[in-house]
C-alpha positions in Angstrom: -16.3 4.1 -46.5 -16.8 0.6 -48.0 -20.5 0.9 -47.5 -20.6 4.2 -49.3 -18.7 2.8 -52.3 -21.1 -0.2 -52.5 -24.1 2.1 -52.4 -22.7 4.2 -55.2 -22.1 1.2 -57.3 -25.7 0.0 -56.8 -27.0 3.5 -57.8 -24.9 3.3 -61.0 -26.2 -0.2 -61.7 -29.8 0.9 -61.4 -29.1 3.8 -63.7 -27.7 1.4 -66.2 -30.7 -0.9 -65.8 -32.9 1.9 -66.8 -30.9 2.4 -69.9 -30.5 -1.3 -70.8 -32.2 -2.2 -74.0 -32.1 -6.0 -74.2 -33.4 -8.7 -71.9 -30.0 -10.3 -71.8 -28.4 -7.1 -70.6 -31.1 -6.7 -68.0 -30.6 -10.2 -66.6 -26.9 -9.6 -66.5 -27.2 -6.4 -64.6 -29.7 -8.1 -62.2 -27.2 -10.9 -61.4 -24.5 -8.3 -60.9 -26.7 -6.4 -58.4 -27.5 -9.6 -56.5 -23.8 -10.4 -56.3 -23.1 -6.9 -55.0 -25.8 -7.3 -52.4 -24.4 -10.6 -51.3 -20.9 -9.0 -51.0 -22.5 -6.2 -48.9 -24.2 -8.7 -46.6 -21.0 -10.7 -46.2 -19.1 -7.6 -45.4 -21.7 -6.5 -42.8 -21.6 -9.9 -41.2 -17.8 -10.0 -41.1 -17.7 -6.5 -39.6 -20.3 -7.5 -37.0 -18.3 -10.6 -36.1 -15.1 -8.6 -35.8 -16.7 -6.0 -33.6 -18.0 -8.7 -31.4 -14.6 -10.2 -31.1 -13.1 -6.9 -30.2 -15.7 -6.3 -27.5 -15.1 -9.8 -26.1 -11.3 -9.1 -26.0 -11.8 -5.8 -24.3 -14.1 -7.4 -21.7 -11.5 -10.1 -21.0 -8.8 -7.6 -20.7 -10.9 -5.5 -18.3 -11.6 -8.6 -16.2 -7.9 -9.5 -16.0 -7.1 -5.9 -15.0 -9.7 -6.0 -12.2 -8.4 -9.4 -11.0 -4.8 -7.9 -10.9 -6.0 -4.9 -9.0 -7.9 -7.1 -6.6 -4.8 -9.3 -6.0 -2.6 -6.3 -5.4 -5.1 -4.9 -2.9 -5.4 -8.3 -1.1 -1.6 -8.6 -0.9 -1.3 -5.1 0.4 -3.9 -5.8 3.1 -2.2 -9.1 4.0 1.2 -7.3 4.3 -0.5 -4.6 6.5 -1.9 -7.3 8.8 1.4 -9.1 9.0 3.3 -5.9 9.7 0.9 -5.0 12.5 1.3 -8.4 14.0 5.1 -8.1 13.8 5.1 -4.7 15.4 2.7 -5.9 18.1 5.0 -8.8 18.9 8.0 -6.4 19.0 6.0 -4.1 21.3 5.2 -7.0 23.6 8.9 -8.0 23.7 9.8 -4.4 24.3 7.3 -4.2 27.1 8.5 -7.4 28.6 12.1 -6.2 28.5 11.1 -3.0 30.2 9.3 -4.9 32.9 12.3 -7.1 33.4 14.6 -4.1 33.6 12.3 -2.4 36.1 12.1 -5.6 38.2 15.9 -6.0 38.1 16.2 -2.3 39.1 13.9 -2.9 42.0 15.7 -6.0 43.2 19.0 -4.1 43.1 17.4 -1.1 44.7 16.0 -3.2 47.5 19.3 -4.8 48.2 21.0 -1.3 48.3 18.2 0.1 50.5 18.6 -2.8 52.9 22.2 -2.0 53.4 21.6 1.7 53.7 18.7 1.1 56.1 20.9 -0.8 58.3 23.2 2.2 58.5 20.9 5.2 58.3 17.3 3.8 58.4 16.5 5.9 55.4 15.4 5.1 51.8 17.3 6.7 49.0 15.4 7.4 45.7 17.6 8.1 42.7 16.4 11.2 40.6 17.6 9.4 37.4 15.5 6.3 38.3 12.5 8.4 39.1 12.8 10.3 35.8 13.1 7.0 33.9 10.0 5.7 35.5 8.1 8.8 34.6 9.2 8.5 31.0 8.0 4.9 30.8 4.7 5.8 32.3 4.2 8.7 29.8 5.1 6.4 26.9 2.8 3.6 28.0 0.0 6.1 28.4 0.3 7.2 24.8 0.8 3.7 23.6 -2.4 2.6 25.4 -4.2 5.3 23.5 -2.9 4.0 20.2 -3.9 0.4 21.0 -7.4 1.6 21.8 -7.7 3.4 18.5 -7.5 6.9 20.1 -5.1 8.0 17.5 -5.3 11.8 18.0 -4.6 11.3 21.7 -1.7 9.0 20.8 -0.2 11.5 18.4 -0.5 14.2 21.0 1.0 12.0 23.8 3.9 10.7 21.8 4.7 14.2 20.5 4.8 15.6 24.0 6.9 12.6 25.1 9.5 13.4 22.4 9.5 17.1 23.4 10.2 16.2 27.1 12.5 13.3 26.5 14.2 14.0 23.1 17.2 11.8 23.8 15.3 9.1 25.6 15.6 5.4 24.7 11.9 5.4 23.7 11.9 8.5 21.6 12.4 6.6 18.4 9.6 4.3 19.2 7.4 7.3 20.0 8.1 8.8 16.6 7.3 5.5 14.9 3.9 5.3 16.6 3.1 8.9 15.6 3.5 7.8 12.0 1.5 4.6 12.6 -1.3 6.7 14.1 -1.5 8.8 11.0 -1.5 5.7 8.8 -4.3 4.2 10.9 -6.3 7.4 10.3 -5.7 7.0 6.6 -3.7 10.3 6.6 -1.2 8.7 4.3 0.7 11.9 3.3 1.2 12.8 7.0 2.2 9.2 7.7 4.9 9.4 4.9 6.3 12.6 6.5 6.4 11.1 10.0 8.0 7.8 8.8 10.6 9.9 7.0 11.2 11.9 10.2 11.9 8.6 12.0 14.4 7.5 9.3 16.2 10.8 9.3 16.3 11.4 13.1 16.8 7.9 14.3 18.8 6.0 11.7 19.8 3.3 14.2 16.3 2.5 15.3 15.2 -1.1 14.9 11.9 0.1 13.4 13.5 1.6 10.3 12.7 -1.4 8.1 9.0 -1.2 9.1 9.1 2.6 8.4 10.3 2.0 4.9 7.6 -0.7 4.3 4.8 1.5 5.6 6.1 4.4 3.6 5.8 2.2 0.5 2.3 1.1 1.4 1.3 4.7 2.0 2.5 5.6 -1.5 0.4 2.8 -2.9 -2.6 4.1 -1.1 -2.0 7.4 -2.8 -1.6 5.6 -6.1 2.1 6.7 -6.4 3.5 3.4 -7.6 6.9 4.7 -8.7 7.7 6.1 -5.2 6.4 2.9 -3.6 8.7 0.7 -5.8 11.7 2.8 -4.9 11.0 2.5 -1.2 10.5 -1.3 -1.5 13.7 -1.8 -3.4 15.6 0.3 -0.9 14.2 -1.8 1.9 15.2 -5.1 0.2 18.7 -3.7 -0.6 19.5 -2.3 2.8 17.6 -4.6 5.2 17.7 -7.9 3.3 17.5 -10.2 6.4 14.5 -8.6 8.0 10.9 -9.8 7.9 9.9 -6.5 6.4 12.2 -7.1 3.4 10.5 -10.5 2.8 7.1 -8.7 2.7 8.6 -6.0 0.4 9.8 -8.7 -2.1 6.2 -10.1 -2.2 4.8 -6.7 -2.9 7.4 -6.0 -5.6 6.6 -9.3 -7.3 2.9 -8.4 -7.3 3.7 -5.1 -8.8 5.7 -6.7 -11.6 9.2 -6.1 -10.2 11.2 -9.2 -9.5 
């Protein structure tokens, strides 16, 4: 608009030049034209400089935004790695406890069998003990598939395990690894559903904090920041003393929520 006005003024000036009658008036008009041209050049230079500053600012803002996204992604990946390590350690502890329990059961069983053998020369096998061993074997088979990255087989195995042993001591763990298998397959929506199933069906399970954290990470993968923040805040509020809550606090800080 400013350029248009200046051009119009120049046109009027040239028209007046044509009509000017004296040399003095002509020189005056020429000086006026030169002054207008200088103002136009100055305006163009200032506009160009301003545009360049705006472009530079936009480039800086974009760089900062990309750095922020990169930091969030790196933190999410670090949290994932830490959470996997935590769950692996818990799994090893769980496996060790199971082995110790089985060993203790065998020791007690051998002692009992020794007494019974002295009387009847027969070995008695408890149906309950046999069923418990079968459940552990089925669970370990599915867990082995998960560890080897055979997630579809793991999901199938754990699902069948829950169907056969719905009230078993390992059913909640089986549900957790179903959700983890979906997460590892990048089926984040299915992972959210299965983690929520764990939370609803097994509220006393020791993997509930991990389920909340992985739900939040799944939401972030789906770019649903609001739902992720709610899940992280719930984790920090209800399970403040857990390792998962500490990781949740880091993620909230990175997302801009103290």
